[in-house]
MARFIMI-159631 format. One record per residue (C-alpha): residue number from 1; x, z, y. Coordinates in pm, 1 decimal. Layout:
TORDREN   n       px       pz       py
TORDREN NUM        X        Z        Y
...
END
This chain:
TORDREN   n       px       pz       py
TORDREN   1 -17973.6 -13945.7  -9595.3
TORDREN   2 -17788.5 -13944.8  -9924.5
TORDREN   3 -17675.5 -13624.9 -10113.4
TORDREN   4 -17296.2 -13539.2 -10051.8
TORDREN   5 -17053.9 -13470.2 -10350.7
TORDREN   6 -16726.5 -13320.9 -10264.4
TORDREN   7 -16498.5 -13320.1 -10555.4
TORDREN   8 -16159.7 -13134.4 -10599.6
TORDREN   9 -15908.3 -13295.0 -10352.9
TORDREN  10 -16196.3 -13470.1 -10151.4
TORDREN  11 -16238.1 -13381.5  -9769.1
TORDREN  12 -16071.0 -13432.0  -9450.8
TORDREN  13 -15758.7 -13212.9  -9439.4
TORDREN  14 -15619.7 -13073.8  -9111.3
TORDREN  15 -15276.9 -12892.7  -9113.3
TORDREN  16 -15234.0 -12630.6  -8835.1
TORDREN  17 -14942.4 -12386.2  -8769.9
TORDREN  18 -15074.2 -12113.4  -8998.2
TORDREN  19 -15367.2 -12261.5  -9175.1
TORDREN  20 -15504.1 -12567.3  -9340.7
TORDREN  21 -15875.5 -12665.4  -9291.4
TORDREN  22 -16050.4 -12914.5  -9515.5
TORDREN  23 -16386.5 -13045.6  -9405.1
TORDREN  24 -16578.1 -13072.3  -9736.0
TORDREN  25 -16943.6 -13138.3  -9584.6
TORDREN  26 -17034.3 -13255.5  -9240.5
TORDREN  27 -17404.1 -13280.2  -9202.0
TORDREN  28 -17627.5 -13190.1  -8899.6
TORDREN  29 -17783.5 -12888.6  -9079.8
TORDREN  30 -17462.6 -12778.1  -9269.4
TORDREN  31 -17089.8 -12797.7  -9251.1
TORDREN  32 -16863.8 -12661.9  -9523.0
TORDREN  33 -16487.8 -12598.0  -9470.9
TORDREN  34 -16220.9 -12453.5  -9695.6
TORDREN  35 -15967.9 -12260.6  -9486.4
TORDREN  36 -15641.7 -12164.3  -9635.3
TORDREN  37 -15441.1 -11941.9  -9423.1
TORDREN  38 -15126.2 -11715.5  -9420.2
TORDREN  39 -15072.6 -11360.1  -9313.4
TORDREN  40 -15041.0 -11445.3  -8939.6
TORDREN  41 -15393.4 -11616.5  -8903.1
TORDREN  42 -15656.5 -11419.9  -8705.9
TORDREN  43 -16010.9 -11519.7  -8570.7
TORDREN  44 -16098.5 -11260.2  -8315.0
TORDREN  45 -16434.8 -11102.7  -8314.7
TORDREN  46 -16707.5 -11315.4  -8158.8
TORDREN  47 -17063.2 -11420.5  -8176.7
TORDREN  48 -17254.5 -11746.8  -8195.5
TORDREN  49 -17596.9 -11832.1  -8041.3
TORDREN  50 -17663.9 -12151.0  -8235.2
TORDREN  51 -17577.4 -12107.0  -8605.4
TORDREN  52 -17506.7 -11859.6  -8883.5
TORDREN  53 -17145.7 -11853.7  -8985.2
TORDREN  54 -17082.2 -11752.9  -9359.5
TORDREN  55 -16768.5 -11708.0  -9557.4
TORDREN  56 -16696.4 -11690.7  -9936.8
TORDREN  57 -16354.7 -11552.5 -10029.5
TORDREN  58 -16194.2 -11771.5 -10290.8
TORDREN  59 -15853.0 -11636.1 -10305.8
TORDREN  60 -15650.3 -11334.9 -10162.0
TORDREN  61 -15802.2 -11051.6  -9953.9
TORDREN  62 -15951.3 -11098.6  -9625.5
TORDREN  63 -16033.7 -10827.6  -9352.8
TORDREN  64 -16376.5 -10906.3  -9188.4
TORDREN  65 -16501.5 -10752.2  -8859.5
TORDREN  66 -16868.5 -10727.4  -8900.0
TORDREN  67 -17032.4 -10567.4  -8608.5
TORDREN  68 -16825.9 -10256.3  -8538.3
TORDREN  69 -16692.8 -10221.8  -8896.1
TORDREN  70 -16394.7 -10375.2  -9071.4
TORDREN  71 -16423.4 -10451.9  -9438.8
TORDREN  72 -16162.9 -10564.4  -9687.4
TORDREN  73 -16301.8 -10841.4  -9910.8
TORDREN  74 -16173.3 -11007.9 -10224.7
TORDREN  75 -16260.7 -11318.2 -10424.6
TORDREN  76 -16640.9 -11357.3 -10477.0
TORDREN  77 -16737.3 -11165.4 -10159.3
TORDREN  78 -16981.1 -11337.0  -9940.3
TORDREN  79 -17024.0 -11244.5  -9552.6
TORDREN  80 -17292.6 -11402.5  -9347.4
TORDREN  81 -17311.5 -11359.7  -8967.8
TORDREN  82 -17639.7 -11472.1  -8828.9
TORDREN  83 -17674.7 -11581.9  -8469.0
TORDREN  84 -17579.6 -11294.8  -8215.5
TORDREN  85 -17395.1 -11091.9  -8471.1
TORDREN  86 -17031.8 -10990.7  -8407.3
TORDREN  87 -16782.5 -11123.4  -8664.4
TORDREN  88 -16419.7 -11214.1  -8719.6
TORDREN  89 -16148.6 -11235.8  -8987.5
TORDREN  90 -15784.1 -11218.8  -9079.7
TORDREN  91 -15562.7 -11212.5  -9370.7
TORDREN  92 -15529.0 -10862.7  -9530.7
TORDREN  93 -15139.5 -10915.2  -9537.8
TORDREN  94 -15089.1 -11219.8  -9770.2
TORDREN  95 -15219.1 -11573.1  -9793.3
TORDREN  96 -15605.9 -11627.6  -9852.6
TORDREN  97 -15858.0 -11883.1  -9889.2
TORDREN  98 -16225.6 -11902.2  -9798.7
TORDREN  99 -16521.5 -12130.6  -9790.8
TORDREN 100 -16674.9 -12134.6  -9443.0
TORDREN 101 -17034.5 -12245.6  -9401.4
TORDREN 102 -17188.5 -12327.4  -9060.4
TORDREN 103 -17575.3 -12355.4  -9066.3
TORDREN 104 -17654.9 -12574.5  -8871.5
TORDREN 105 -17320.5 -12738.3  -8811.4
TORDREN 106 -17365.5 -12690.3  -8421.4
TORDREN 107 -17048.5 -12918.1  -8377.4
TORDREN 108 -16797.1 -12710.0  -8553.9
TORDREN 109 -16650.6 -13000.9  -8783.4
TORDREN 110 -16622.9 -13214.9  -8477.9
TORDREN 111 -16423.5 -12937.8  -8305.1
TORDREN 112 -16174.2 -12936.3  -8594.5
TORDREN 113 -16134.5 -13307.8  -8574.2
TORDREN 114 -16079.1 -13279.4  -8194.5
TORDREN 115 -15847.3 -12980.0  -8191.2
TORDREN 116 -15539.9 -13007.5  -7953.1
TORDREN 117 -15278.0 -12733.6  -7975.3
END
């Protein structure tokens, strides 16, 4: 398998009602997505059995649920939720942007491609 290089402007872009998701890397062991979202976007707290779900805040502020706690995170903050750990996120009141890493991918990139509202 060859290395993957994702340059600015690369990736598969998917426009949704309150977010834009760009798949930057889609490998069996790793998917990396950029998610830009507005103040209405929320991912309710949940767990995963089969992968670590990690987030690096790029712009704005994001409220993360980690376990039973809520933290407010700005640019440069990294949150990693290993399998079985409760997590969720939403805007802290204004548009924000994160990198989202799934290790391994566990089908997440495919679910973005197959999304039907």
